[in-house]
C-alpha positions as CSV (number, residue, x, y, z in Angstrom):
1,M,9.1,-15.3,2.6
2,I,5.7,-14.8,1.6
3,D,3.0,-16.4,4.5
4,A,0.5,-18.5,2.7
5,I,-3.1,-17.6,2.7
6,P,-4.9,-20.3,5.5
7,P,-8.0,-22.1,3.2
8,E,-10.4,-20.8,4.9
9,F,-9.9,-17.2,3.3
10,L,-9.0,-18.8,-0.1
11,S,-12.5,-17.7,-1.6
12,Q,-12.7,-14.3,-0.3
13,M,-9.6,-13.2,-1.5
14,A,-9.0,-14.6,-4.7
15,D,-11.3,-11.2,-6.2
16,L,-8.9,-9.1,-4.9
17,T,-5.8,-11.0,-6.1
18,S,-7.6,-12.1,-9.6
19,H,-9.1,-9.6,-10.0
20,R,-7.6,-6.4,-12.3
21,I,-7.1,-2.9,-12.1
22,E,-5.7,-1.3,-14.9
23,G,-5.3,2.4,-16.5
24,I,-3.1,5.1,-17.4
25,T,-1.8,7.4,-14.1
26,I,-2.9,10.9,-14.1
27,L,1.0,11.7,-12.9
28,G,3.6,10.1,-15.0
29,D,1.9,8.8,-17.6
30,A,2.0,5.8,-17.1
31,R,0.0,2.2,-18.3
32,F,-0.5,0.0,-15.5
33,D,-2.3,-3.8,-14.8
34,C,-2.3,-5.1,-11.3
35,P,-4.3,-7.3,-9.1
36,I,-6.5,-5.4,-7.0
37,V,-4.1,-6.1,-3.8
38,T,-1.0,-7.6,-3.7
39,Q,1.4,-9.1,-1.2
40,V,4.5,-8.2,-0.7
41,D,6.1,-9.5,2.3
42,G,4.1,-11.7,4.9
43,N,1.7,-10.1,6.6
44,L,2.1,-6.4,4.3
45,W,-0.6,-6.1,1.2
46,Q,-0.6,-3.0,-0.9
47,G,-3.8,-2.2,-3.2
48,G,-5.7,0.1,-4.3
49,C,-9.4,0.5,-3.0
50,P,-12.0,-2.6,-2.7
51,E,-15.0,-0.9,-3.4
52,W,-16.9,-4.1,-2.8
53,G,-15.4,-5.1,0.9
54,L,-12.5,-6.8,2.3
55,P,-12.6,-10.3,3.7
56,A,-12.3,-11.4,7.1
57,Y,-8.3,-12.0,6.3
58,F,-7.3,-8.7,7.2
59,R,-7.1,-7.6,10.2
60,Y,-5.7,-4.2,10.1
61,V,-6.3,-1.6,7.2
62,L,-4.6,1.4,6.7
63,N,-7.0,3.1,4.1
64,L,-5.4,6.8,2.7
65,Y,-8.5,6.8,0.0
66,P,-11.4,6.8,2.4
67,W,-14.2,8.3,0.0
68,V,-15.0,5.5,-1.3
69,K,-17.6,3.2,1.3
70,Y,-16.7,-1.0,1.5
71,G,-17.2,-3.2,3.9
72,V,-14.6,-5.2,6.4
73,D,-15.4,-7.5,9.1
74,A,-16.2,-6.8,12.4
75,G,-12.5,-7.6,13.7
76,T,-11.4,-5.5,10.7
77,T,-9.3,-2.4,12.5
78,V,-9.5,0.5,10.0
79,L,-7.6,4.2,10.1
80,K,-8.9,5.9,7.5
81,V,-6.5,8.9,6.2
82,E,-7.3,11.9,3.6
83,M,-4.1,11.7,1.1
84,F,-3.9,12.9,-2.0
85,D,-1.8,11.8,-4.6
86,S,0.3,15.4,-5.2
87,N,3.6,16.2,-6.7
88,D,4.2,19.3,-4.8
89,P,6.5,17.9,-2.1
90,D,5.4,21.1,-0.1
91,R,2.7,19.2,1.0
92,I,4.6,16.0,2.4
93,D,4.4,15.6,6.0
94,R,6.7,13.8,7.2
95,P,5.9,13.5,10.4
96,R,2.4,12.3,9.4
97,L,4.1,9.4,7.1
98,E,6.5,8.9,9.6
99,S,3.7,8.3,12.1
100,L,1.8,6.2,9.6
101,A,4.8,4.1,8.6
102,D,4.8,2.8,12.4
103,W,1.3,2.0,12.3
104,V,1.9,-0.4,9.3
105,N,4.9,-2.3,11.6
106,E,3.6,-2.3,14.0
107,K,0.2,-3.8,12.6
108,R,2.1,-6.1,10.0
109,L,3.3,-8.1,13.6
110,L,0.3,-8.3,14.9
111,G,-1.8,-9.5,11.6
112,P,-2.6,-9.5,7.8
113,T,-2.3,-5.6,7.3
114,L,-3.5,-3.8,3.6
115,V,-2.0,-0.3,3.1
116,H,-4.5,0.6,0.2
117,C,-5.2,4.4,-1.7
118,Q,-6.9,4.6,-5.3
119,A,-5.5,2.1,-7.5
120,G,-2.6,1.1,-5.1
121,L,0.5,2.9,-6.8
122,N,1.7,6.1,-4.9
123,R,-0.1,7.3,-1.3
124,S,0.8,3.3,-0.6
125,A,3.7,3.1,-1.9
126,L,4.6,6.1,-0.2
127,V,4.2,5.0,3.1
128,T,4.6,1.0,2.4
129,G,7.6,1.6,1.0
130,L,8.0,3.9,4.0
131,A,7.7,1.5,6.6
132,L,10.2,-1.5,4.4
133,I,13.0,1.7,5.2
134,R,11.8,2.2,8.4
135,S,12.2,-1.4,9.6
136,G,15.6,-1.4,7.8
137,M,15.5,-1.9,4.1
138,A,17.1,0.7,1.7
139,A,14.9,2.5,-0.1
140,D,16.5,1.0,-3.4
141,D,15.5,-2.2,-2.6
142,A,11.9,-1.2,-1.3
143,I,10.6,0.6,-4.5
144,Q,12.5,-2.1,-6.2
145,M,10.2,-4.7,-4.4
146,L,7.0,-3.0,-5.0
147,R,7.3,-1.9,-8.3
148,A,8.6,-5.9,-9.2
149,K,5.5,-7.8,-6.9
150,R,2.8,-5.0,-7.2
151,S,3.4,-2.9,-10.6
152,P,6.0,-1.3,-13.1
153,A,4.0,1.5,-12.4
154,V,4.7,1.8,-8.3
155,L,5.5,5.3,-7.6
156,V,5.3,6.4,-11.0
157,N,4.9,10.4,-8.7
158,A,8.7,11.1,-9.3
159,T,8.0,13.6,-6.2
160,F,7.0,10.4,-3.7
161,E,10.0,8.5,-5.2
162,A,12.5,11.2,-4.7
163,W,11.2,11.7,-0.8
164,L,11.7,7.6,-0.1
165,R,14.5,7.9,-1.7
166,A,15.9,11.4,0.0
167,Y,14.8,10.3,3.6
168,D,16.9,7.2,3.3
169,R,20.2,9.1,2.4
170,A,19.2,11.4,5.0
171,A,18.6,8.2,7.9
C-alpha cells in the first residue's frame, strides 16, 4: 500500500514527482524517462539526485551520489556514501550493502526514506532491492516492483541485477 503524502508537503513534492529525468544509460544502453523520485512502498522512495533540494517530507536520505550538493531540512538525516555504477562484480561489497540495506529498512519504519543515486536506476535500485529482499521479498518480485514503479531501465546494470538474484538464492 502506498501512503498518501500529507497535504502540507504536496506542493514541495510536486517538483520531485512531476519533473522527469530522461536519457540513455551508459551500462545497457537503455532509454529511460522517470520522475526524479518514485514512491516504492509506504515510506520507501527511490530516485535520482534532487539537485535543487529536498522537501522536509523526507526524514532519512541515503545519498549514493554525494558529488552534487543540495539542500535538506534541518530535521533530515542524510547518510552519504560514495558508490559507483560498475559492472565489475569484484567491486560489490556485500557487508557494506547489507549494512546500507539494513539502515534503509530501519529508517523507513520511522519515516519517509529516500535512497538516491544520480538517476535512480542502478546504485539506488541495488540498495533498495536488497532492502526489500532483506525484509522478506523475493529478488524477482523486488526487481519487478522497482521496474514497474520507477522505470523499466531499473537495474540495467546486469551485474547488479545478477548479484541481487544470487544473493536471494544463497539466503
